[in-house]
DRENLO-664669 format. One record per residue (C-alpha): residue in three letters; chain; x, y, z. Coordinates in steps of 0.02 Angstrom, whole numbers, plus 50000, padded with zeros to 5 digits. Example, Ala and Ser with C-alpha at 12.3 -4.5 7.8 and 13.67 -1.06 7.14 Angstrom:
BEGIN
 type mol     u     v     w
  Ala   A 50615 49775 50390
  Ser   A 50684 49947 50357
This chain:
BEGIN
 type mol     u     v     w
  Met   A 48953 50266 49406
  Asn   A 48977 50446 49353
  Tyr   A 49139 50526 49417
  Tyr   A 49052 50672 49501
  Leu   A 48914 50567 49580
  Ala   A 49048 50454 49653
  Ala   A 49141 50605 49720
  Thr   A 48982 50673 49801
  Ala   A 48940 50504 49881
  Leu   A 49115 50479 49950
  Arg   A 49117 50655 50020
  Ala   A 48952 50617 50109
  Phe   A 49029 50460 50185
  Ser   A 49173 50569 50245
  Ala   A 49061 50690 50341
  Thr   A 49068 50613 50515
  Arg   A 49149 50472 50612
  Pro   A 48987 50368 50604
  Thr   A 48971 50389 50415
  Lys   A 49153 50337 50394
  Ala   A 49116 50184 50499
  Val   A 48969 50143 50385
  Tyr   A 49084 50156 50233
  Arg   A 49208 50034 50311
  Trp   A 49065 49918 50363
  Leu   A 48997 49916 50185
  Gly   A 49172 49881 50119
  Asn   A 49187 49732 50235
  Leu   A 49025 49657 50171
  Lys   A 49121 49608 50015
  Gly   A 49186 49439 50069
  Thr   A 49297 49407 49917
  Arg   A 49440 49522 49869
  Lys   A 49560 49464 49736
  Leu   A 49743 49464 49780
  Ser   A 49845 49536 49637
  Glu   A 49973 49401 49596
  Asp   A 50074 49525 49492
  Arg   A 50091 49646 49636
  Ala   A 50124 49508 49762
  Gly   A 50258 49442 49645
  Trp   A 50335 49615 49633
  Val   A 50348 49624 49823
  Leu   A 50429 49452 49830
  Ala   A 50552 49499 49693
  Arg   A 50604 49655 49790
  Leu   A 50624 49553 49950
  Ala   A 50735 49430 49857
  Glu   A 50849 49576 49806
  Ala   A 50860 49654 49979
  Pro   A 51003 49626 50102
  Met   A 50942 49554 50267
  Thr   A 51014 49531 50440
  Ala   A 50959 49425 50588
  Pro   A 50832 49438 50659
  Thr   A 50744 49470 50494
  Arg   A 50591 49582 50504
  Phe   A 50471 49649 50373
  Leu   A 50340 49786 50387
  Glu   A 50190 49807 50272
  Leu   A 50124 49986 50273
  Gly   A 49936 49993 50243
  Thr   A 49881 49813 50257
  Gly   A 49696 49840 50217
  Trp   A 49564 49704 50223
  Met   A 49667 49546 50219
  His   A 49856 49576 50234
  Ala   A 49861 49546 50046
  Tyr   A 50047 49570 50020
  Ser   A 50109 49498 50186
  Leu   A 50037 49324 50161
  Tyr   A 50171 49262 50041
  Pro   A 50320 49339 50135
  Ala   A 50255 49268 50300
  Leu   A 50237 49094 50222
  Leu   A 50402 49093 50128
  Tyr   A 50525 49179 50247
  Asp   A 50583 49140 50423
  Ala   A 50548 49319 50468
  Glu   A 50445 49420 50591
  Val   A 50312 49506 50487
  His   A 50222 49662 50547
  Cys   A 50066 49738 50469
  Phe   A 50023 49919 50505
  Asp   A 49873 50026 50462
  Val   A 49786 50186 50515
  Trp   A 49615 50101 50527
  Asp   A 49565 49924 50567
  Asn   A 49481 49876 50404
  Arg   A 49517 49690 50421
  Ser   A 49391 49564 50355
  Tyr   A 49424 49387 50413
  Lys   A 49305 49322 50280
  Ala   A 49407 49407 50142
  Phe   A 49567 49341 50222
  Arg   A 49498 49164 50226
  Asn   A 49435 49174 50048
  Ala   A 49608 49225 49986
  Leu   A 49692 49068 50054
  Pro   A 49648 48953 49906
  Gln   A 49722 49083 49788
  Val   A 49880 49088 49894
  Arg   A 49892 48898 49893
  Ala   A 49877 48898 49703
  Gly   A 50008 49035 49692
  Leu   A 50131 48934 49796
  Ser   A 50109 48785 49679
  Glu   A 50163 48892 49530
  Met   A 50319 48965 49610
  Ala   A 50492 48899 49574
  Leu   A 50532 48840 49751
  Asp   A 50641 48700 49817
  Ser   A 50542 48558 49896
  Asp   A 50588 48602 50077
  Arg   A 50538 48784 50061
  Arg   A 50375 48740 49973
  Gln   A 50330 48610 50105
  Lys   A 50368 48730 50248
  Ala   A 50255 48861 50167
  Leu   A 50115 48734 50140
  Asp   A 50129 48674 50321
  Arg   A 50111 48852 50383
  Leu   A 49965 48881 50267
  Ala   A 49877 48726 50334
  Gln   A 49892 48796 50511
  Val   A 49821 48962 50452
  Asp   A 49680 48872 50363
  Ala   A 49633 48786 50527
  Ala   A 49619 48952 50620
  Thr   A 49452 49032 50660
  Asn   A 49508 49211 50691
  Phe   A 49650 49329 50651
  Asp   A 49745 49301 50814
  Asp   A 49753 49113 50785
  Ala   A 49801 49138 50602
  Tyr   A 49944 49254 50650
  Arg   A 50038 49131 50761
  Pro   A 50106 49010 50629
  Leu   A 50151 49158 50520
  Asp   A 50242 49256 50658
  Leu   A 50133 49399 50598
  His   A 50091 49550 50705
  Tyr   A 49961 49687 50680
  Ala   A 49956 49867 50741
  Ile   A 49859 50026 50704
  Asp   A 49885 50211 50739
  His   A 49760 50336 50669
  His   A 49897 50465 50642
  Gly   A 50015 50346 50554
  Ala   A 50147 50349 50693
  Leu   A 50243 50185 50690
  Pro   A 50251 50097 50861
  Tyr   A 50418 50013 50827
  Pro   A 50598 50039 50886
  Asp   A 50730 50127 50782
  Ala   A 50820 50027 50646
  His   A 50702 49879 50669
  Phe   A 50655 49819 50493
  Asp   A 50753 49747 50347
  Val   A 50617 49792 50221
  Leu   A 50464 49903 50224
  Tyr   A 50341 49874 50082
  Ser   A 50176 49944 50024
  Val   A 50061 49928 49874
  Asp   A 49940 50070 49831
  Val   A 49960 50154 50001
  Leu   A 50080 50303 49992
  Glu   A 49959 50401 49882
  His   A 49837 50400 50029
  Val   A 49958 50474 50156
  Val   A 49898 50649 50198
  Ala   A 50005 50775 50104
  Ser   A 50031 50888 50255
  Gly   A 50099 50741 50356
  Phe   A 50202 50655 50222
  Asp   A 50369 50727 50279
  Ala   A 50342 50668 50459
  Asn   A 50286 50496 50399
  Ala   A 50436 50480 50283
  Ala   A 50552 50523 50429
  Asp   A 50465 50386 50531
  Trp   A 50486 50258 50390
  Phe   A 50671 50302 50384
  Arg   A 50686 50289 50573
  Val   A 50623 50109 50583
  Thr   A 50725 50047 50433
  Lys   A 50889 49960 50474
  Pro   A 51047 50042 50402
  Gly   A 51067 49956 50234
  Gly   A 50882 49909 50237
  Arg   A 50756 49953 50103
  Met   A 50584 50022 50076
  Val   A 50490 49969 49919
  Ala   A 50324 50042 49863
  Gln   A 50202 50042 49720
  Val   A 50118 50213 49721
  Gly   A 49958 50247 49624
  Leu   A 49965 50428 49564
  Asp   A 49803 50409 49467
  Asp   A 49637 50492 49507
  His   A 49552 50361 49616
  Leu   A 49380 50434 49577
  Ala   A 49410 50378 49398
  His   A 49404 50198 49462
  Tyr   A 49216 50225 49470
  Asp   A 49208 50302 49297
  Pro   A 49329 50221 49172
  Ser   A 49282 50349 49040
  Arg   A 49390 50476 49134
  Ser   A 49577 50495 49117
  Lys   A 49687 50418 49251
  Lys   A 49745 50598 49283
  His   A 49572 50676 49274
  Tyr   A 49597 50779 49433
  Leu   A 49725 50886 49343
  Arg   A 49585 50975 49248
  His   A 49511 51046 49410
  Ser   A 49580 51188 49513
  Asp   A 49652 51145 49682
  Ala   A 49508 51236 49766
  Val   A 49374 51140 49669
  Phe   A 49456 50975 49710
  Arg   A 49478 51014 49896
  Asn   A 49305 51088 49921
  Trp   A 49203 50966 49817
  Leu   A 49293 50814 49750
  Glu   A 49412 50771 49892
  Asn   A 49356 50651 50027
  Asp   A 49428 50564 50179
  Val   A 49376 50384 50145
  Lys   A 49467 50376 49978
  Tyr   A 49587 50520 49999
  Ile   A 49728 50547 49873
  Lys   A 49859 50679 49905
  Arg   A 49894 50726 49722
  Leu   A 50080 50750 49751
  Pro   A 50177 50718 49590
  Ala   A 50311 50584 49574
  Asp   A 50458 50706 49583
  Thr   A 50393 50780 49746
  Ile   A 50371 50609 49826
  Ile   A 50548 50562 49775
  Asp   A 50617 50727 49842
  Lys   A 50530 50702 50009
  Leu   A 50598 50526 50029
  Glu   A 50773 50590 49990
  Ala   A 50749 50731 50115
  Ala   A 50705 50600 50247
  Gly   A 50874 50518 50214
  Phe   A 50832 50379 50091
  Arg   A 50936 50346 49937
  Ile   A 50837 50309 49778
  Leu   A 50888 50145 49698
  Gln   A 50749 50133 49568
  Ala   A 50602 50241 49517
  Glu   A 50500 50161 49377
  Arg   A 50364 50270 49301
  Phe   A 50206 50216 49209
  Arg   A 50130 50349 49096
  Val   A 49958 50385 49025
  Asn   A 49941 50371 48836
  Glu   A 49870 50544 48807
  Arg   A 49910 50709 48891
  Pro   A 49763 50760 49002
  Pro   A 49695 50937 49015
  Val   A 49793 51029 49150
  His   A 49730 51173 49258
  Asp   A 49847 51319 49290
  Asp   A 49865 51264 49471
  Tyr   A 49969 51117 49409
  Ala   A 50066 51213 49278
  Gly   A 50225 51199 49381
  Gln   A 50231 51010 49363
  Ser   A 50352 50936 49239
  Glu   A 50285 50851 49084
  Asp   A 50347 50687 49154
  Asp   A 50247 50712 49315
  Ile   A 50090 50761 49220
  Met   A 50098 50600 49119
  Thr   A 50148 50483 49262
  Trp   A 50003 50389 49339
  Arg   A 50099 50254 49434
  Leu   A 50268 50245 49519
  His   A 50367 50093 49578
  Leu   A 50502 50139 49704
  Thr   A 50649 50051 49785
  Val   A 50744 50157 49911
  Glu   A 50869 50116 50047
  Arg   A 50932 50186 50210
  Pro   A 51119 50202 50181
  Ala   A 51224 50084 50286
């Protein structure tokens, strides 16, 4: 689809609450959504590196259609796993259809026999469920939503917060408050890990466009024509996101950048960004709340 046609369609879906509901309904018609094994593996690798205390608790920010990146942690760890989102976009059909892929993924992992069997036993109980509530019980998995992104959890509650392709969708004007909330619920010494897509998500519909195509448009053109609520991206550069997390109290342990191959055209409104930020289209972060 053409970039600008996609932008116009998504803006139309964003017009009212009913049109947004239609967009989510259409999204849920897709009964199969592939779980990225690479990204799930990245989350598991970060969990393996993180210090944990009892009782161990994880929180996935932005769980989407099928709790894609909480399934493996819930199967492999004796931990309380919480999934949080701002809208209930869950599709039980997509969740069910992901289970064979998860089973195959477990078979390829280097696990000791006891841990593998425990994970497979839990998966069998999930496979026997007929709804989300029944599937959650063997996983010790819990689900919550808040349309404003306010976390309904006590202070210093989680060992690890994790998210994949979520932080870029947090509204720019509320990012500072959300970052303070993420810090609040992280245990001292706990971590937050995130893969952040800094690319132009409209370009997903039109691969001929640069991953940083939005940089060619003025801020006013993007806000008044191209921006939408159903696939919102905040367009904050990597350095700004890092600065805001540090301002919330986090310490940066790792910030891995992925860069576009060619420098995109850049409007004067973005002239203040560093060359590194202009070229960065993806950011992998590991941060911690100091003990």
